[in-house]
N, C-alpha and C positions, 0 to 999 in steps of 0.2 A: 746662969751658971753653967760650969762643964763640971761632969762627973769624974774626968781627968786629972791626972798630976798636972800642972805646970810648968815642970822640968823635964819634959819628954822631948827628944830630938831623934831624927834618923841619924844612925851612928854608923852603920857599916850597910855598904850595898856588894853584893855578891858581882862578879863579873867571871865568866867562864871562859878559861884560858886552853889552850892546848897545850901549855908545858909551865910549870911554876918559874924554872929559873929564866925562860926567855921572856917570860911575861915580866919578871922582877928587873933584868937588865932595862927593858924599854922604859918602865915607869920610874926606875929611880935615874937610870945614866940619859935619857932621851927627855921625859916628860918634867924631870924635875921633883919628882915625891921622895919620899924618905920610906926604908922598909920600918916598919913598926912590931912586925911579929912575923917568924918563920919558924912554925913549931911541928916537930916530926908527930904524925898522929899513929904511925906504923901503917901498914900494909900498902906503902905507896902514897899515902893521902898526908898533906902538911896544911896548917894554918898558917896561912902569908896573906898578911897587911900590909898595905900602902897608904899614906894619905899625901897630900899636899902640904909644902913646907910651913904653910900659914894654917893648917888646922883645917878642920871639916870632916865631913864625913869619910869614913877610910871605905877603899876598896880591899875585898876578901877577893884573893885571886885563886880562885876554884879549878883544879883542873878537871876536864871534860871526863866523865865516865858514862860510856855508853853511846850508841846512834843517835839518840838524839839530842843529848848535850853535845855531841861532836859539830852536829848540824848546826848548832845556834852559835857557833864561834864567829864571832864578827859581824852577828845580825841580831843578836839580842833584843833589837827594838823595830825590827821590820824595815832597817834603812831609815829611820828616823834617829836625829841627833838624839844620844842616850845619856850624856853627861854633859854637865857645866861647869868648868874651871875658871873661877874668878878670879881675877888680878886686880892689884891695886894700880900698877902701871902696864898698860896693854904693848906699848912699845917693845919695852925691855924684853917682856916674856916671850913675845911674839918671835923678837929678833934672835933669843937665845935658842927658841925650841927651834928653829928653822936651822941655826948652828949646829945643833943637835942631831939633825935629821929627820925631824916632825914632818909629815908631809899634809900642809894644810892644802882643803880641797878648792880654796877661794881666797882671792885678796881682802885684806880687813876692810870692813865696812861700818860706817856710821848708821845707827838706828835710834829711834828716839828712846830707846833703855840703855843704850850704850854703846862702844866698840866693840866688835865681834867678829870671830874669821873660825868657820868649820875647819877642824883636824881630824885625820884618823889614826887610830891605835895601830899597833903592829898587826891587829887581827883586821881591822876596817872598822871597828866600831866607832860611829862618830860622836864628836865632841865639840862644842863651843868653846874658845877660848874668848872670854867677857870682862872689860871694864864697865861695871854697869854705871851710869850717870846718877849721881848722888843729889 
C-alpha cells in the first residue's frame, strides 16, 4: 500500500518561452490549445497557462529570465521529444494543424502503440501528435 494520496496527477508543466504573447498566439491559434489563465504578476512577469481543448496537463508559459533560461528555449529536453499531445482522431488534428502552419518533422507513421508524427512548436521543442491504440 502506498503512503501517497490516490488522487494525485501532473497538473502543470513549465515551458520556457521567449515571449508570452507570441507563445500564446502559437499555442492557441496554431496548436488549438485554449488560454486558461493570464495574470499579471508585476515586474514584467505573468502567470500564463494553456491546455488542450480536451483537458490534461496545462503548460505554464514562463518567459525566460537570464542567459541560462534563454539558452534552453527550444531545447528543454536536449533534442528529444518533450511533450505528447494525444488525440482521438489523428487525421483530423494532423490536417487542422498543418492548415494552421504547424511544422511536422515527419510523415505520420503507424507504430504498435498508435499513429504518431513529430511536430515542432514555435521554438523548436519537439512534440508527438499521437492517437494511441486502445
